[in-house]
N, C-alpha and C positions, 0 to 999 in steps of 0.2 A: 699348109692349109690354104684352100682357095679363098679369094677375097669375098665371094658370096657367102660361104660358110662362116667366115670370120665376122662378116657384117651381121649375120643372123644371130650369132652368139653375143656380139656386143649389144645388139638391139634387145635381146632377152635380158642381158645384164642390166641395162637401163630400165627396162620394163619392170623387172622385179623390184628394184629400188623405188620406182615411181608408185607402184601398187602399194608398197608398205607406207610410203609418205602419205598417200591419199586415203589410207584405211582408217576407219574408226571402229572396226570390228576385228576381233583377234584372229578369226579364221582367215580373213583376207590379208591381214598383216603377215601371218605365218605363211600363207601361199606366196606372197611376194618374196619373203626370205628364201623359200625353197626354190623358186624360179631363179633367184639370184645365185644360189649355190650351184644349181645344176648347170647354169650357163657358164660359170667360171671353170668348171672341171675340165672340159675339153681344151680350153686355152692353157691350162696348166700341164696337161699330158701331151700337148702337140709335139714335144721334142722327141718322143719315142725313146726316152732314155730311162734306165731303171731308177735313177734317182728322182726323175720327174714323176714317174708312175708311183713311186713310194710317197712322194710329197702329196700327190693328188689323193691317194688312199687315206693318208693321215688327215688331210683337210676335210675330206668327205665324212670320215668317222667323227671328227671333232664337231663339224657343223651339224651333222645329223643328230648327235647327242644333245647339242645345245638347242636345236629346233624342237626336239622331243620334249626337253625340259620346259621350254617356253609354252608349248601346246598343253602340257600337263598343268602348268601354272595357271593358264587361262581357263582350262576346264575346271580346276579346283576353285577358282574365283567364281565361275558360273554356278558351281555347286553350292558355295557359301552364300552368294548374294543374288543369283539369278540373272546376272548381267554379263553380256559378252562385249560391252563397249570398253575400249582401251582406257578411256578417262574414268571409268567407273570401278577400277580396281582399288579396293579399300582394305581388304583383309590382310593382315601382316604375313600370313603363311604364303599365299600365292605371290605377294610382292617380293618376299625373300627368295623364293624359287626363281622368279622372273629376273631378279637382279643377278643371281648366280648364272643363269642361262645366258644373259646378254654379256656378262663378263667373260664367259667361255667363248662366246662368238667373236668378241673383239680382241681377246687375248690379254685380259687383265690378270695380274697375279692374284691368287696362287694357281689359277687355271690357265696358265700361259705357255706350258711346256711344248705345245704343238707348234707354236708360231715360228720359232727359230729354225726348226727342222723343215717346215714347209717352205719358208722363204729361201732356205739354202738349196732346195731342190728345183726351183723354178728360175726362169731368166729374169732379168731386171725389169722388163716391161710388165710381165705378169706380176712380179713382186710389187711394182708400183700400184697396180690395181688392188692387190690384196691389202696393201698398207693404207690406201686412201678410200677408194670408192666402196669397198666392201664393209667399211666401218660406219658408213653414213646411216644406213637403215637401222641397225641396232641402237646406235646412240640416239637417233630421233625417237625410237620407241621408249627408251629410258627417260628421255626428257618429257615425253607425254605422260608417262606413268607417274613421275614425281614421287619417289618413295617418301613416306612420312618421316622416317628417321634417317638423319644424315650420317649416323655413326658407321653404318655398313659401307656407304660410298666413300667416306673419309678413309676407312681402313683399307678398302680396295685400292683407292687412289694412292695412298702412301706406300702400301706394299708394292704397287706397280712401279713407282718411281725408284724405290730401293732396288727391286729385282732388275729393272731395266738398266739402272746405272751399274750395279754390281756385275750383272751378267755380261755386259759388254767390255769389261776391263781387259780381259785376257783374250779377246777374239782377234783372229787374223783374217777371217772370211768376212768380206764386206756385207754380204747379204744377211748373215747372222747378226752382225753388228747393227745393221739397220733395223732388224727385227727387235732387238733389245731397245733401240732408240724409240721404236714405235710403242713398245710396252710402257716405257717411261713417259712418253708424251700422252698416252691414253690415261695414265695416272693423273697428270695435270688437268686433263679434260674432266675426269670423273670427280675429282676432289671438291670442285666448286659447283657441281651440277645441281645439288639440292638448293644452294643459296642463290645462284644466278644462272639459270639455263641459257640466257642470252650470252653471258660471258663464256660459258662452257662451249657453246657453238662457235663463238669467235676464236677461242683457243684451238678448236678443231680445224677451222678454216685456215688459220695461220700455220698449223702443223702440215696441212695438206699442201700449202704453197711451198713450204720449205722442203718437204720430202719429195715433192715433184721435181724441184730443181736438183736435189741431191741424186736421185735415181737417174735423171737424164744426164747429169754430168758424168756419172760413173759409166753409163751406157755409151756415151760418146767416146770415152777413153777406153772402152772395152776392158774395164778393170773389175775383177771379182775378188782379188786378194789385196792385202795390205802392201805386199811387195810390188805388185803391179802398178801401184800409184807412183813409184819412184821414177818410172820412165814415161809418165804421162806428159811431161813438158815437151817431149819430142813429137807428140801427136797433136797437141793444141796448147801452145804456150800461154795464150790469153786465158783460156779456161783454167789452166793450172794456177794462174795468179788469182783468179776469182773464186775458185772452189773452196779454199780455206775460209773465205768470208761466209760462204754458205754454211760450212760446218760450224763456224763460231756462232752464226745466227741460230742454228739448231741447239747449240749449247746455251743460248740465252744471253749473250754478251751485248751490252750497248755499244754503239748506237744502231745496232741492227734490228731487224723486225722481230726476231725471236725474243728479244728482251721485253716486248710489249706484253706477250702472254704471261711470262713469269711475273712481271711487275703487277699486272692487273689481278692475277690470281692471289699473289701474296697480299695485295691491298685488300681484296675481298675477304680473305681469311682473317686478316687483322680486324676488319670491321665487324666480323661475326664473333669477336672475342675468342679467337683461336690463335693467339700469338705463338704458342708452342708448336702447333702443327705447321704454321707458316715458316717458322725457323727451321724445323726439321726438313720440310720439303725443299727449302732453299739449299740446305746442306746436301741433300741427295742430288741436287742439280750439279754439284761439283763432281760427282762420280761420272755423270754423262759427259761433262765438259772435259774430263781427262782423256776419254778415248776419242773425242772429237779433235783434241789437240794432238793426239797420236797420229791421226789421219792427216792433219795439216802438216805435221812435221815430216811424215813419210812422203808427202806430196811435194813440198816446196823446199825443205831444208836438208834433204838427203841427196848425196851425190850419186847421180845415176851413171850407168855405163856410157862413156863418151867415145864410142866408136862410130865410124862413118855410116854404118848401116843403121845405127840407132838414131842418127840425126836427120835422116832423110824424110821420115813420115810427115813432118809438119809442112813439107813442101808439096805434098800430094793433096789434091782436092777431095774434101770429104763430101760424100753423097747424103749424109744424114741431115735431117731437118733440125735447124737450131733455133727457129723462132719460138717454139714452146719453152725451150730452155732459157732463152733470153728474157721472155716475159716473166716466167716464174722466178728467175734470178733477180730481176728488178724488184718484184714483190718481196722476195726474201731479204733484200738488202736495204730497201728505201722506204718502207712503210711506217717506221717508228714516228716520224714527225706528224703523221696523220692520226695519231692516237686520240687526241681530243675529238676530232671529227667522227672517228669510228665509234667511240664510246657514246657520243651524243646521238649518233644515228641509231644505235641499238638501244638507247635509253635505259642504261643499267639502273 
C-alpha cells in the first residue's frame, strides 16, 4: 500500500472517531462509526491473504450488525420521545438495545466471538488499532448515554472478565491471547462505567498504554506464537528482560501500572456496596494472570536453541522504530506512584 493511500485511510480513521466524539445527534455519531469501520477494512485486507480477507469480512459483518442495532435503538428512542439527542435517551428499551450494540462493537461477552478470529487474521499493527483506537468511540457513546440501571453493565463486565480469562488459558497464538486479554480488560472498563465514568475512562487509557507496549514488543520480536517467544532473547536481550514486566502489568500486579486500574475499580465497587462483585472480579483476574505468567515463562525461563545461527541476530542493527515502544513501556511500568495525582486530576 502506497504511503499516500495509507495516510488517507489513517486520516479517515481519525476523522470518524472525531466526528463521533463531537456529535450530540445520533445520526452524526452513527456516521462517524461507519467512517471509522470503512477506513479500517482496507488496512486489514492489505496483506492479500485468505485469512486476512476472512478476518476483514467477519469484522465488517460484526460492525455492520452492531451499527444497524445502534441506529435502530436511536430511531426507537426518537419514536418514543421525539428526541435525537444522545443525552436525551431515557426509555429503557432503546437503552438496552444500545448497550447490546456497543457491547457487540467493542467485543464484550457474550457477543465477543468475532474478536479472537478477527485479530488472529491480521498483523500486529492492525491488531493494535483494533484493540485500542477502534474501542474509543463506542465507549465514549456509552459514557454519554449513562444507562439508568447498572445491573446490565455489571453483568456484561463480569461475563467479559470471566470469558477473557477463561478463553486465554489454552491459547498458543499470541494474537488470540491478546484478543481475550482485550475482552477481559473491557470488562473492567464496563463494570464501573455506571458509577464513575471518569474512572472507567482512566482504566481504558491505562489499558491502551499497556496493550500498546505489548503489541509493539511482540512486533519487534516478530513473534506470533508462544513457541516463538523462546528465541526472542537472541533478537533483543534487553526487550526480553523487560517484556515480562509488561505482561505482569497487564495482569495487574504491583508495583506496576496495571495494578492502578484493578485497585481503583475494586475500591469503587466496594464503595458502591458491591463487595461480592469486587471479590469475584478480583478472582477472575487470576485467570488472566495465569496466561500472562505462561508468556513470561516461555520468554525468559525457557531454554532456547543455543546454536551459532541463533545467537547472531542480536548483533544485527534493527531498523524498527523503538521510541514509541520505549515511551509506552515507561508508562506501563512506572505510573503507579502517580495514582494520587491522577485521581485528583480526574476528581473521582
